[in-house]
mmCIF file as Biopython writes it, N, C-alpha, C and O atoms, coordinates in Angstrom:
data_model
#
loop_
_atom_site.group_PDB
_atom_site.id
_atom_site.type_symbol
_atom_site.label_atom_id
_atom_site.label_alt_id
_atom_site.label_comp_id
_atom_site.label_asym_id
_atom_site.label_entity_id
_atom_site.label_seq_id
_atom_site.pdbx_PDB_ins_code
_atom_site.Cartn_x
_atom_site.Cartn_y
_atom_site.Cartn_z
_atom_site.occupancy
_atom_site.B_iso_or_equiv
_atom_site.auth_seq_id
_atom_site.auth_asym_id
_atom_site.pdbx_PDB_model_num
ATOM 1   N N  . UNK A ? 1  ? 68.932  52.272 49.068  1.0 0.0 1  A 1 
ATOM 2   C CA . UNK A ? 1  ? 68.192  53.107 48.323  1.0 0.0 1  A 1 
ATOM 3   C C  . UNK A ? 1  ? 67.827  54.635 48.972  1.0 0.0 1  A 1 
ATOM 4   O O  . UNK A ? 1  ? 67.263  54.725 50.063  1.0 0.0 1  A 1 
ATOM 5   N N  . UNK A ? 2  ? 68.149  55.627 48.307  1.0 0.0 2  A 1 
ATOM 6   C CA . UNK A ? 2  ? 68.266  57.068 48.669  1.0 0.0 2  A 1 
ATOM 7   C C  . UNK A ? 2  ? 66.644  57.354 48.524  1.0 0.0 2  A 1 
ATOM 8   O O  . UNK A ? 2  ? 66.063  57.031 47.488  1.0 0.0 2  A 1 
ATOM 9   N N  . UNK A ? 3  ? 66.007  57.926 49.533  1.0 0.0 3  A 1 
ATOM 10  C CA . UNK A ? 3  ? 64.588  58.441 49.229  1.0 0.0 3  A 1 
ATOM 11  C C  . UNK A ? 3  ? 65.013  60.123 49.208  1.0 0.0 3  A 1 
ATOM 12  O O  . UNK A ? 3  ? 65.978  60.825 49.511  1.0 0.0 3  A 1 
ATOM 13  N N  . UNK A ? 4  ? 63.775  60.258 48.702  1.0 0.0 4  A 1 
ATOM 14  C CA . UNK A ? 4  ? 63.697  61.952 48.183  1.0 0.0 4  A 1 
ATOM 15  C C  . UNK A ? 4  ? 63.063  62.274 49.578  1.0 0.0 4  A 1 
ATOM 16  O O  . UNK A ? 4  ? 62.403  61.673 50.426  1.0 0.0 4  A 1 
ATOM 17  N N  . UNK A ? 5  ? 63.763  63.924 49.330  1.0 0.0 5  A 1 
ATOM 18  C CA . UNK A ? 5  ? 62.879  64.654 50.619  1.0 0.0 5  A 1 
ATOM 19  C C  . UNK A ? 5  ? 62.581  66.039 49.735  1.0 0.0 5  A 1 
ATOM 20  O O  . UNK A ? 5  ? 63.342  66.667 48.999  1.0 0.0 5  A 1 
ATOM 21  N N  . UNK A ? 6  ? 61.226  66.270 50.078  1.0 0.0 6  A 1 
ATOM 22  C CA . UNK A ? 6  ? 60.667  67.679 49.561  1.0 0.0 6  A 1 
ATOM 23  C C  . UNK A ? 6  ? 60.657  68.698 50.401  1.0 0.0 6  A 1 
ATOM 24  O O  . UNK A ? 6  ? 60.311  68.467 51.559  1.0 0.0 6  A 1 
ATOM 25  N N  . UNK A ? 7  ? 60.973  69.840 50.075  1.0 0.0 7  A 1 
ATOM 26  C CA . UNK A ? 7  ? 60.781  71.057 51.131  1.0 0.0 7  A 1 
ATOM 27  C C  . UNK A ? 7  ? 60.126  72.136 50.188  1.0 0.0 7  A 1 
ATOM 28  O O  . UNK A ? 7  ? 60.055  71.949 48.973  1.0 0.0 7  A 1 
ATOM 29  N N  . UNK A ? 8  ? 59.724  73.099 50.706  1.0 0.0 8  A 1 
ATOM 30  C CA . UNK A ? 8  ? 59.329  74.119 49.846  1.0 0.0 8  A 1 
ATOM 31  C C  . UNK A ? 8  ? 60.566  75.217 49.822  1.0 0.0 8  A 1 
ATOM 32  O O  . UNK A ? 8  ? 61.490  75.329 50.627  1.0 0.0 8  A 1 
ATOM 33  N N  . UNK A ? 9  ? 60.262  76.043 48.550  1.0 0.0 9  A 1 
ATOM 34  C CA . UNK A ? 9  ? 61.556  77.005 48.034  1.0 0.0 9  A 1 
ATOM 35  C C  . UNK A ? 9  ? 61.965  77.710 49.410  1.0 0.0 9  A 1 
ATOM 36  O O  . UNK A ? 9  ? 63.139  77.694 49.780  1.0 0.0 9  A 1 
ATOM 37  N N  . UNK A ? 10 ? 60.914  78.356 50.187  1.0 0.0 10 A 1 
ATOM 38  C CA . UNK A ? 10 ? 61.145  79.444 50.790  1.0 0.0 10 A 1 
ATOM 39  C C  . UNK A ? 10 ? 62.010  78.737 52.197  1.0 0.0 10 A 1 
ATOM 40  O O  . UNK A ? 10 ? 62.972  79.301 52.717  1.0 0.0 10 A 1 
ATOM 41  N N  . UNK A ? 11 ? 61.434  77.375 52.679  1.0 0.0 11 A 1 
ATOM 42  C CA . UNK A ? 11 ? 62.324  76.700 53.670  1.0 0.0 11 A 1 
ATOM 43  C C  . UNK A ? 11 ? 63.793  76.135 53.146  1.0 0.0 11 A 1 
ATOM 44  O O  . UNK A ? 11 ? 64.829  76.090 53.810  1.0 0.0 11 A 1 
ATOM 45  N N  . UNK A ? 12 ? 63.609  75.746 51.872  1.0 0.0 12 A 1 
ATOM 46  C CA . UNK A ? 12 ? 65.068  75.667 51.301  1.0 0.0 12 A 1 
ATOM 47  C C  . UNK A ? 12 ? 66.009  76.814 51.638  1.0 0.0 12 A 1 
ATOM 48  O O  . UNK A ? 12 ? 67.091  76.631 52.196  1.0 0.0 12 A 1 
ATOM 49  N N  . UNK A ? 13 ? 65.578  77.921 51.300  1.0 0.0 13 A 1 
ATOM 50  C CA . UNK A ? 13 ? 66.469  79.020 51.475  1.0 0.0 13 A 1 
ATOM 51  C C  . UNK A ? 13 ? 66.817  79.355 52.965  1.0 0.0 13 A 1 
ATOM 52  O O  . UNK A ? 13 ? 67.902  79.702 53.432  1.0 0.0 13 A 1 
ATOM 53  N N  . UNK A ? 14 ? 65.784  79.188 53.502  1.0 0.0 14 A 1 
ATOM 54  C CA . UNK A ? 14 ? 65.974  79.069 55.163  1.0 0.0 14 A 1 
ATOM 55  C C  . UNK A ? 14 ? 66.947  78.282 55.653  1.0 0.0 14 A 1 
ATOM 56  O O  . UNK A ? 14 ? 67.859  78.661 56.389  1.0 0.0 14 A 1 
ATOM 57  N N  . UNK A ? 15 ? 66.748  77.082 55.216  1.0 0.0 15 A 1 
ATOM 58  C CA . UNK A ? 15 ? 67.627  75.947 55.781  1.0 0.0 15 A 1 
ATOM 59  C C  . UNK A ? 15 ? 69.147  76.015 55.106  1.0 0.0 15 A 1 
ATOM 60  O O  . UNK A ? 15 ? 70.201  75.711 55.664  1.0 0.0 15 A 1 
ATOM 61  N N  . UNK A ? 16 ? 68.978  76.455 53.868  1.0 0.0 16 A 1 
ATOM 62  C CA . UNK A ? 16 ? 70.311  76.791 53.103  1.0 0.0 16 A 1 
ATOM 63  C C  . UNK A ? 16 ? 71.389  77.687 54.056  1.0 0.0 16 A 1 
ATOM 64  O O  . UNK A ? 16 ? 72.571  77.442 54.299  1.0 0.0 16 A 1 
ATOM 65  N N  . UNK A ? 17 ? 70.500  78.876 54.531  1.0 0.0 17 A 1 
ATOM 66  C CA . UNK A ? 17 ? 71.017  80.008 55.219  1.0 0.0 17 A 1 
ATOM 67  C C  . UNK A ? 17 ? 71.665  79.645 56.932  1.0 0.0 17 A 1 
ATOM 68  O O  . UNK A ? 17 ? 72.684  80.039 57.499  1.0 0.0 17 A 1 
ATOM 69  N N  . UNK A ? 18 ? 70.511  78.698 57.394  1.0 0.0 18 A 1 
ATOM 70  C CA . UNK A ? 18 ? 71.013  77.857 58.723  1.0 0.0 18 A 1 
ATOM 71  C C  . UNK A ? 18 ? 72.414  77.398 58.467  1.0 0.0 18 A 1 
ATOM 72  O O  . UNK A ? 18 ? 73.369  77.845 59.102  1.0 0.0 18 A 1 
ATOM 73  N N  . UNK A ? 19 ? 72.551  76.210 57.225  1.0 0.0 19 A 1 
ATOM 74  C CA . UNK A ? 19 ? 73.788  75.578 57.256  1.0 0.0 19 A 1 
ATOM 75  C C  . UNK A ? 19 ? 74.697  76.525 57.123  1.0 0.0 19 A 1 
ATOM 76  O O  . UNK A ? 19 ? 75.550  76.525 58.010  1.0 0.0 19 A 1 
ATOM 77  N N  . UNK A ? 20 ? 74.779  77.201 56.438  1.0 0.0 20 A 1 
ATOM 78  C CA . UNK A ? 20 ? 75.556  78.141 56.084  1.0 0.0 20 A 1 
ATOM 79  C C  . UNK A ? 20 ? 76.187  78.651 57.700  1.0 0.0 20 A 1 
ATOM 80  O O  . UNK A ? 20 ? 77.327  78.348 58.051  1.0 0.0 20 A 1 
ATOM 81  N N  . UNK A ? 21 ? 75.524  79.216 58.313  1.0 0.0 21 A 1 
ATOM 82  C CA . UNK A ? 21 ? 75.722  80.132 59.633  1.0 0.0 21 A 1 
ATOM 83  C C  . UNK A ? 21 ? 76.367  78.774 60.511  1.0 0.0 21 A 1 
ATOM 84  O O  . UNK A ? 21 ? 77.223  78.939 61.380  1.0 0.0 21 A 1 
ATOM 85  N N  . UNK A ? 22 ? 75.976  77.796 60.248  1.0 0.0 22 A 1 
ATOM 86  C CA . UNK A ? 22 ? 76.479  76.560 61.239  1.0 0.0 22 A 1 
ATOM 87  C C  . UNK A ? 22 ? 77.928  76.261 60.732  1.0 0.0 22 A 1 
ATOM 88  O O  . UNK A ? 22 ? 78.803  76.075 61.578  1.0 0.0 22 A 1 
ATOM 89  N N  . UNK A ? 23 ? 78.235  76.204 59.384  1.0 0.0 23 A 1 
ATOM 90  C CA . UNK A ? 23 ? 79.580  75.775 58.945  1.0 0.0 23 A 1 
ATOM 91  C C  . UNK A ? 23 ? 80.431  76.966 59.578  1.0 0.0 23 A 1 
ATOM 92  O O  . UNK A ? 23 ? 81.495  76.714 60.143  1.0 0.0 23 A 1 
ATOM 93  N N  . UNK A ? 24 ? 79.909  78.365 59.467  1.0 0.0 24 A 1 
ATOM 94  C CA . UNK A ? 24 ? 80.498  79.319 59.721  1.0 0.0 24 A 1 
ATOM 95  C C  . UNK A ? 24 ? 81.329  79.299 61.480  1.0 0.0 24 A 1 
ATOM 96  O O  . UNK A ? 24 ? 82.468  79.546 61.878  1.0 0.0 24 A 1 
ATOM 97  N N  . UNK A ? 25 ? 80.058  78.873 62.133  1.0 0.0 25 A 1 
ATOM 98  C CA . UNK A ? 25 ? 80.526  78.810 63.599  1.0 0.0 25 A 1 
ATOM 99  C C  . UNK A ? 25 ? 81.264  77.762 63.957  1.0 0.0 25 A 1 
ATOM 100 O O  . UNK A ? 25 ? 81.897  77.789 65.013  1.0 0.0 25 A 1 
ATOM 101 N N  . UNK A ? 26 ? 81.288  76.510 62.986  1.0 0.0 26 A 1 
ATOM 102 C CA . UNK A ? 26 ? 82.036  75.298 62.910  1.0 0.0 26 A 1 
ATOM 103 C C  . UNK A ? 26 ? 83.822  75.938 62.855  1.0 0.0 26 A 1 
ATOM 104 O O  . UNK A ? 26 ? 84.761  75.868 63.648  1.0 0.0 26 A 1 
ATOM 105 N N  . UNK A ? 27 ? 83.698  76.347 61.942  1.0 0.0 27 A 1 
ATOM 106 C CA . UNK A ? 27 ? 84.934  76.936 61.468  1.0 0.0 27 A 1 
ATOM 107 C C  . UNK A ? 27 ? 85.663  77.907 62.741  1.0 0.0 27 A 1 
ATOM 108 O O  . UNK A ? 27 ? 86.774  77.850 63.269  1.0 0.0 27 A 1 
ATOM 109 N N  . UNK A ? 28 ? 84.675  78.659 62.915  1.0 0.0 28 A 1 
ATOM 110 C CA . UNK A ? 28 ? 85.274  79.487 64.526  1.0 0.0 28 A 1 
ATOM 111 C C  . UNK A ? 28 ? 85.548  78.557 65.600  1.0 0.0 28 A 1 
ATOM 112 O O  . UNK A ? 28 ? 86.372  78.851 66.466  1.0 0.0 28 A 1 
ATOM 113 N N  . UNK A ? 29 ? 85.071  77.719 65.609  1.0 0.0 29 A 1 
ATOM 114 C CA . UNK A ? 29 ? 85.478  76.747 66.582  1.0 0.0 29 A 1 
ATOM 115 C C  . UNK A ? 29 ? 86.644  75.895 66.344  1.0 0.0 29 A 1 
ATOM 116 O O  . UNK A ? 29 ? 87.478  75.607 67.202  1.0 0.0 29 A 1 
ATOM 117 N N  . UNK A ? 30 ? 86.648  75.522 65.163  1.0 0.0 30 A 1 
ATOM 118 C CA . UNK A ? 30 ? 87.922  74.769 64.695  1.0 0.0 30 A 1 
ATOM 119 C C  . UNK A ? 30 ? 89.177  75.872 64.626  1.0 0.0 30 A 1 
ATOM 120 O O  . UNK A ? 30 ? 90.253  75.280 64.543  1.0 0.0 30 A 1 
ATOM 121 N N  . UNK A ? 31 ? 89.296  77.191 64.637  1.0 0.0 31 A 1 
ATOM 122 C CA . UNK A ? 31 ? 90.116  78.108 64.523  1.0 0.0 31 A 1 
ATOM 123 C C  . UNK A ? 31 ? 90.334  78.304 66.351  1.0 0.0 31 A 1 
ATOM 124 O O  . UNK A ? 31 ? 91.427  78.534 66.868  1.0 0.0 31 A 1 
ATOM 125 N N  . UNK A ? 32 ? 89.240  78.176 66.991  1.0 0.0 32 A 1 
ATOM 126 C CA . UNK A ? 32 ? 89.660  78.516 68.573  1.0 0.0 32 A 1 
ATOM 127 C C  . UNK A ? 32 ? 90.533  77.571 69.075  1.0 0.0 32 A 1 
ATOM 128 O O  . UNK A ? 32 ? 91.579  77.814 69.677  1.0 0.0 32 A 1 
ATOM 129 N N  . UNK A ? 33 ? 90.007  76.323 68.771  1.0 0.0 33 A 1 
ATOM 130 C CA . UNK A ? 33 ? 90.823  74.904 69.112  1.0 0.0 33 A 1 
ATOM 131 C C  . UNK A ? 33 ? 91.969  75.044 68.791  1.0 0.0 33 A 1 
ATOM 132 O O  . UNK A ? 33 ? 92.835  74.920 69.657  1.0 0.0 33 A 1 
ATOM 133 N N  . UNK A ? 34 ? 92.345  75.364 67.364  1.0 0.0 34 A 1 
ATOM 134 C CA . UNK A ? 34 ? 93.907  75.840 67.084  1.0 0.0 34 A 1 
ATOM 135 C C  . UNK A ? 34 ? 94.458  76.420 67.936  1.0 0.0 34 A 1 
ATOM 136 O O  . UNK A ? 34 ? 95.324  75.935 68.665  1.0 0.0 34 A 1 
ATOM 137 N N  . UNK A ? 35 ? 93.976  77.712 67.978  1.0 0.0 35 A 1 
ATOM 138 C CA . UNK A ? 35 ? 94.727  78.698 69.047  1.0 0.0 35 A 1 
ATOM 139 C C  . UNK A ? 35 ? 95.005  78.250 70.459  1.0 0.0 35 A 1 
ATOM 140 O O  . UNK A ? 35 ? 96.088  78.491 70.993  1.0 0.0 35 A 1 
ATOM 141 N N  . UNK A ? 36 ? 94.242  77.739 70.936  1.0 0.0 36 A 1 
ATOM 142 C CA . UNK A ? 36 ? 94.219  76.747 72.322  1.0 0.0 36 A 1 
ATOM 143 C C  . UNK A ? 36 ? 95.092  75.676 72.298  1.0 0.0 36 A 1 
ATOM 144 O O  . UNK A ? 36 ? 95.588  75.368 73.381  1.0 0.0 36 A 1 
ATOM 145 N N  . UNK A ? 37 ? 95.366  75.100 71.420  1.0 0.0 37 A 1 
ATOM 146 C CA . UNK A ? 37 ? 96.181  74.314 71.085  1.0 0.0 37 A 1 
ATOM 147 C C  . UNK A ? 37 ? 97.861  74.668 70.882  1.0 0.0 37 A 1 
ATOM 148 O O  . UNK A ? 37 ? 98.782  74.052 71.418  1.0 0.0 37 A 1 
ATOM 149 N N  . UNK A ? 38 ? 97.957  75.612 70.134  1.0 0.0 38 A 1 
ATOM 150 C CA . UNK A ? 38 ? 99.284  76.339 69.917  1.0 0.0 38 A 1 
ATOM 151 C C  . UNK A ? 38 ? 99.516  77.129 71.239  1.0 0.0 38 A 1 
ATOM 152 O O  . UNK A ? 38 ? 100.686 77.047 71.611  1.0 0.0 38 A 1 
ATOM 153 N N  . UNK A ? 39 ? 98.766  77.821 71.990  1.0 0.0 39 A 1 
ATOM 154 C CA . UNK A ? 39 ? 98.996  78.279 73.295  1.0 0.0 39 A 1 
ATOM 155 C C  . UNK A ? 39 ? 99.501  77.158 74.291  1.0 0.0 39 A 1 
ATOM 156 O O  . UNK A ? 39 ? 100.624 77.327 74.765  1.0 0.0 39 A 1 
ATOM 157 N N  . UNK A ? 40 ? 98.796  76.044 74.652  1.0 0.0 40 A 1 
ATOM 158 C CA . UNK A ? 40 ? 99.229  75.151 75.082  1.0 0.0 40 A 1 
ATOM 159 C C  . UNK A ? 40 ? 100.757 74.790 74.815  1.0 0.0 40 A 1 
ATOM 160 O O  . UNK A ? 40 ? 101.469 74.470 75.766  1.0 0.0 40 A 1 
ATOM 161 N N  . UNK A ? 41 ? 101.272 74.842 73.481  1.0 0.0 41 A 1 
ATOM 162 C CA . UNK A ? 41 ? 102.552 74.328 73.180  1.0 0.0 41 A 1 
ATOM 163 C C  . UNK A ? 41 ? 103.548 75.250 73.788  1.0 0.0 41 A 1 
ATOM 164 O O  . UNK A ? 41 ? 104.620 74.891 74.274  1.0 0.0 41 A 1 
ATOM 165 N N  . UNK A ? 42 ? 103.119 76.418 73.721  1.0 0.0 42 A 1 
ATOM 166 C CA . UNK A ? 42 ? 103.899 77.411 74.101  1.0 0.0 42 A 1 
ATOM 167 C C  . UNK A ? 42 ? 103.981 77.465 75.777  1.0 0.0 42 A 1 
ATOM 168 O O  . UNK A ? 42 ? 104.921 77.862 76.465  1.0 0.0 42 A 1 
ATOM 169 N N  . UNK A ? 43 ? 103.044 77.081 76.085  1.0 0.0 43 A 1 
ATOM 170 C CA . UNK A ? 43 ? 103.084 77.213 77.563  1.0 0.0 43 A 1 
ATOM 171 C C  . UNK A ? 43 ? 103.951 75.889 78.043  1.0 0.0 43 A 1 
ATOM 172 O O  . UNK A ? 43 ? 104.808 75.986 78.922  1.0 0.0 43 A 1 
ATOM 173 N N  . UNK A ? 44 ? 103.664 74.719 77.419  1.0 0.0 44 A 1 
ATOM 174 C CA . UNK A ? 44 ? 104.303 73.587 77.581  1.0 0.0 44 A 1 
ATOM 175 C C  . UNK A ? 44 ? 105.991 73.685 77.509  1.0 0.0 44 A 1 
ATOM 176 O O  . UNK A ? 44 ? 106.734 73.231 78.379  1.0 0.0 44 A 1 
ATOM 177 N N  . UNK A ? 45 ? 106.420 74.355 76.316  1.0 0.0 45 A 1 
ATOM 178 C CA . UNK A ? 45 ? 107.896 74.695 76.105  1.0 0.0 45 A 1 
ATOM 179 C C  . UNK A ? 45 ? 108.303 75.655 77.117  1.0 0.0 45 A 1 
ATOM 180 O O  . UNK A ? 45 ? 109.398 75.446 77.640  1.0 0.0 45 A 1 
ATOM 181 N N  . UNK A ? 46 ? 107.635 76.667 77.494  1.0 0.0 46 A 1 
ATOM 182 C CA . UNK A ? 46 ? 108.083 77.520 78.763  1.0 0.0 46 A 1 
ATOM 183 C C  . UNK A ? 46 ? 108.136 76.794 79.883  1.0 0.0 46 A 1 
ATOM 184 O O  . UNK A ? 46 ? 109.047 77.019 80.679  1.0 0.0 46 A 1 
ATOM 185 N N  . UNK A ? 47 ? 107.140 75.762 80.157  1.0 0.0 47 A 1 
ATOM 186 C CA . UNK A ? 47 ? 107.281 75.204 81.218  1.0 0.0 47 A 1 
ATOM 187 C C  . UNK A ? 47 ? 108.661 74.195 81.335  1.0 0.0 47 A 1 
ATOM 188 O O  . UNK A ? 47 ? 109.294 74.120 82.389  1.0 0.0 47 A 1 
ATOM 189 N N  . UNK A ? 48 ? 108.896 73.720 80.571  1.0 0.0 48 A 1 
ATOM 190 C CA . UNK A ? 48 ? 110.076 72.762 80.287  1.0 0.0 48 A 1 
ATOM 191 C C  . UNK A ? 48 ? 111.298 74.041 80.524  1.0 0.0 48 A 1 
ATOM 192 O O  . UNK A ? 48 ? 112.144 74.030 81.419  1.0 0.0 48 A 1 
ATOM 193 N N  . UNK A ? 49 ? 111.163 74.893 79.686  1.0 0.0 49 A 1 
ATOM 194 C CA . UNK A ? 49 ? 112.399 75.933 80.278  1.0 0.0 49 A 1 
ATOM 195 C C  . UNK A ? 49 ? 112.686 75.883 81.611  1.0 0.0 49 A 1 
ATOM 196 O O  . UNK A ? 49 ? 113.795 75.732 82.122  1.0 0.0 49 A 1 
ATOM 197 N N  . UNK A ? 50 ? 111.398 76.049 82.265  1.0 0.0 50 A 1 
ATOM 198 C CA . UNK A ? 50 ? 111.781 76.352 83.957  1.0 0.0 50 A 1 
ATOM 199 C C  . UNK A ? 50 ? 112.090 75.249 84.920  1.0 0.0 50 A 1 
ATOM 200 O O  . UNK A ? 50 ? 112.459 75.301 86.094  1.0 0.0 50 A 1 
ATOM 201 N N  . UNK A ? 51 ? 111.814 74.109 84.025  1.0 0.0 51 A 1 
ATOM 202 C CA . UNK A ? 51 ? 111.696 72.810 84.755  1.0 0.0 51 A 1 
ATOM 203 C C  . UNK A ? 51 ? 113.781 72.780 84.651  1.0 0.0 51 A 1 
ATOM 204 O O  . UNK A ? 51 ? 114.395 72.418 85.655  1.0 0.0 51 A 1 
ATOM 205 N N  . UNK A ? 52 ? 114.315 73.065 83.769  1.0 0.0 52 A 1 
ATOM 206 C CA . UNK A ? 52 ? 115.417 72.741 83.454  1.0 0.0 52 A 1 
ATOM 207 C C  . UNK A ? 52 ? 116.207 74.053 84.138  1.0 0.0 52 A 1 
ATOM 208 O O  . UNK A ? 52 ? 117.202 73.977 84.859  1.0 0.0 52 A 1 
ATOM 209 N N  . UNK A ? 53 ? 115.626 75.073 83.795  1.0 0.0 53 A 1 
ATOM 210 C CA . UNK A ? 53 ? 116.714 76.258 84.888  1.0 0.0 53 A 1 
ATOM 211 C C  . UNK A ? 53 ? 116.307 75.864 86.235  1.0 0.0 53 A 1 
ATOM 212 O O  . UNK A ? 53 ? 117.232 76.102 87.012  1.0 0.0 53 A 1 
ATOM 213 N N  . UNK A ? 54 ? 115.528 75.474 86.686  1.0 0.0 54 A 1 
ATOM 214 C CA . UNK A ? 54 ? 115.395 75.000 88.325  1.0 0.0 54 A 1 
ATOM 215 C C  . UNK A ? 54 ? 116.632 73.734 88.362  1.0 0.0 54 A 1 
ATOM 216 O O  . UNK A ? 54 ? 117.526 73.876 89.197  1.0 0.0 54 A 1 
ATOM 217 N N  . UNK A ? 55 ? 116.654 72.820 87.681  1.0 0.0 55 A 1 
ATOM 218 C CA . UNK A ? 55 ? 117.656 71.375 87.798  1.0 0.0 55 A 1 
ATOM 219 C C  . UNK A ? 55 ? 118.925 72.285 87.792  1.0 0.0 55 A 1 
ATOM 220 O O  . UNK A ? 55 ? 119.679 72.209 88.762  1.0 0.0 55 A 1 
ATOM 221 N N  . UNK A ? 56 ? 119.139 72.912 87.042  1.0 0.0 56 A 1 
ATOM 222 C CA . UNK A ? 56 ? 120.508 73.733 86.991  1.0 0.0 56 A 1 
ATOM 223 C C  . UNK A ? 56 ? 120.705 74.379 88.267  1.0 0.0 56 A 1 
ATOM 224 O O  . UNK A ? 56 ? 121.700 74.146 88.953  1.0 0.0 56 A 1 
ATOM 225 N N  . UNK A ? 57 ? 119.650 75.308 88.665  1.0 0.0 57 A 1 
ATOM 226 C CA . UNK A ? 57 ? 119.881 76.154 90.052  1.0 0.0 57 A 1 
ATOM 227 C C  . UNK A ? 57 ? 120.257 75.002 91.114  1.0 0.0 57 A 1 
ATOM 228 O O  . UNK A ? 57 ? 121.306 75.202 91.726  1.0 0.0 57 A 1 
ATOM 229 N N  . UNK A ? 58 ? 119.656 74.001 91.372  1.0 0.0 58 A 1 
ATOM 230 C CA . UNK A ? 58 ? 119.638 72.680 92.274  1.0 0.0 58 A 1 
ATOM 231 C C  . UNK A ? 58 ? 121.144 72.230 92.144  1.0 0.0 58 A 1 
ATOM 232 O O  . UNK A ? 58 ? 121.937 72.138 93.082  1.0 0.0 58 A 1 
ATOM 233 N N  . UNK A ? 59 ? 121.367 71.998 90.982  1.0 0.0 59 A 1 
ATOM 234 C CA . UNK A ? 59 ? 123.007 71.165 90.809  1.0 0.0 59 A 1 
ATOM 235 C C  . UNK A ? 59 ? 123.784 71.912 91.228  1.0 0.0 59 A 1 
ATOM 236 O O  . UNK A ? 59 ? 124.761 71.409 91.783  1.0 0.0 59 A 1 
ATOM 237 N N  . UNK A ? 60 ? 123.699 73.362 91.151  1.0 0.0 60 A 1 
ATOM 238 C CA . UNK A ? 60 ? 124.769 74.568 91.323  1.0 0.0 60 A 1 
ATOM 239 C C  . UNK A ? 60 ? 124.878 74.558 93.185  1.0 0.0 60 A 1 
ATOM 240 O O  . UNK A ? 60 ? 125.889 74.415 93.873  1.0 0.0 60 A 1 
ATOM 241 N N  . UNK A ? 61 ? 123.536 74.751 93.593  1.0 0.0 61 A 1 
ATOM 242 C CA . UNK A ? 61 ? 123.373 74.949 94.960  1.0 0.0 61 A 1 
ATOM 243 C C  . UNK A ? 61 ? 123.852 73.729 95.560  1.0 0.0 61 A 1 
ATOM 244 O O  . UNK A ? 61 ? 124.315 73.942 96.680  1.0 0.0 61 A 1 
ATOM 245 N N  . UNK A ? 62 ? 123.913 72.175 95.092  1.0 0.0 62 A 1 
ATOM 246 C CA . UNK A ? 62 ? 124.295 71.246 95.535  1.0 0.0 62 A 1 
ATOM 247 C C  . UNK A ? 62 ? 126.078 71.144 95.282  1.0 0.0 62 A 1 
ATOM 248 O O  . UNK A ? 62 ? 126.938 70.365 95.694  1.0 0.0 62 A 1 
ATOM 249 N N  . UNK A ? 63 ? 126.088 71.784 94.812  1.0 0.0 63 A 1 
ATOM 250 C CA . UNK A ? 63 ? 127.744 71.764 94.355  1.0 0.0 63 A 1 
ATOM 251 C C  . UNK A ? 63 ? 128.302 72.983 95.236  1.0 0.0 63 A 1 
ATOM 252 O O  . UNK A ? 63 ? 129.447 72.714 95.599  1.0 0.0 63 A 1 
ATOM 253 N N  . UNK A ? 64 ? 127.848 74.305 95.727  1.0 0.0 64 A 1 
ATOM 254 C CA . UNK A ? 64 ? 128.171 74.863 96.374  1.0 0.0 64 A 1 
ATOM 255 C C  . UNK A ? 64 ? 128.251 74.057 97.972  1.0 0.0 64 A 1 
ATOM 256 O O  . UNK A ? 64 ? 129.260 73.973 98.672  1.0 0.0 64 A 1 
ATOM 257 N N  . UNK A ? 65 ? 127.100 73.602 98.236  1.0 0.0 65 A 1 
ATOM 258 C CA . UNK A ? 65 ? 126.883 73.202 99.684  1.0 0.0 65 A 1 
ATOM 259 C C  . UNK A ? 65 ? 127.958 71.801 99.937  1.0 0.0 65 A 1 
ATOM 260 O O  . UNK A ? 65 ? 128.423 71.525 101.042 1.0 0.0 65 A 1 
ATOM 261 N N  . UNK A ? 66 ? 128.180 71.152 98.901  1.0 0.0 66 A 1 
ATOM 262 C CA . UNK A ? 66 ? 129.069 70.101 98.931  1.0 0.0 66 A 1 
ATOM 263 C C  . UNK A ? 66 ? 130.898 70.710 99.063  1.0 0.0 66 A 1 
ATOM 264 O O  . UNK A ? 66 ? 131.868 70.183 99.607  1.0 0.0 66 A 1 
ATOM 265 N N  . UNK A ? 67 ? 130.795 71.674 98.500  1.0 0.0 67 A 1 
ATOM 266 C CA . UNK A ? 67 ? 132.364 72.777 98.637  1.0 0.0 67 A 1 
ATOM 267 C C  . UNK A ? 67 ? 132.366 73.069 99.890  1.0 0.0 67 A 1 
ATOM 268 O O  . UNK A ? 67 ? 133.066 72.378 100.630 1.0 0.0 67 A 1 
ATOM 269 N N  . UNK A ? 68 ? 131.691 74.014 100.367 1.0 0.0 68 A 1 
ATOM 270 C CA . UNK A ? 68 ? 131.313 74.491 101.889 1.0 0.0 68 A 1 
ATOM 271 C C  . UNK A ? 68 ? 131.742 73.463 102.841 1.0 0.0 68 A 1 
ATOM 272 O O  . UNK A ? 68 ? 132.669 73.631 103.633 1.0 0.0 68 A 1 
ATOM 273 N N  . UNK A ? 69 ? 130.892 72.161 102.722 1.0 0.0 69 A 1 
ATOM 274 C CA . UNK A ? 69 ? 130.821 71.224 103.735 1.0 0.0 69 A 1 
ATOM 275 C C  . UNK A ? 69 ? 132.147 70.363 103.765 1.0 0.0 69 A 1 
ATOM 276 O O  . UNK A ? 69 ? 132.395 69.542 104.649 1.0 0.0 69 A 1 
ATOM 277 N N  . UNK A ? 70 ? 132.948 70.644 102.719 1.0 0.0 70 A 1 
ATOM 278 C CA . UNK A ? 70 ? 134.436 69.650 102.450 1.0 0.0 70 A 1 
ATOM 279 C C  . UNK A ? 70 ? 135.537 70.958 103.352 1.0 0.0 70 A 1 
ATOM 280 O O  . UNK A ? 70 ? 136.657 70.545 103.653 1.0 0.0 70 A 1 
ATOM 281 N N  . UNK A ? 71 ? 135.282 72.071 103.645 1.0 0.0 71 A 1 
ATOM 282 C CA . UNK A ? 71 ? 136.505 72.796 104.049 1.0 0.0 71 A 1 
ATOM 283 C C  . UNK A ? 71 ? 136.285 72.731 105.268 1.0 0.0 71 A 1 
ATOM 284 O O  . UNK A ? 71 ? 137.079 73.229 106.066 1.0 0.0 71 A 1 
#
């Protein structure tokens, strides 16, 4: 069963404005979180590229080292 809450009109307007401000801040926080997630995804992709490049360089270095020691 819902109970009624009574507030004065001036308090209602004030409360309504506070709720509006909180919603605005919440939306700002959501956008900031989305931006942080996007940046993290970009960073993860870049780190993966670096790892692939390093593995390639390591493989080539191993091949050169092996070719030198065979002669």
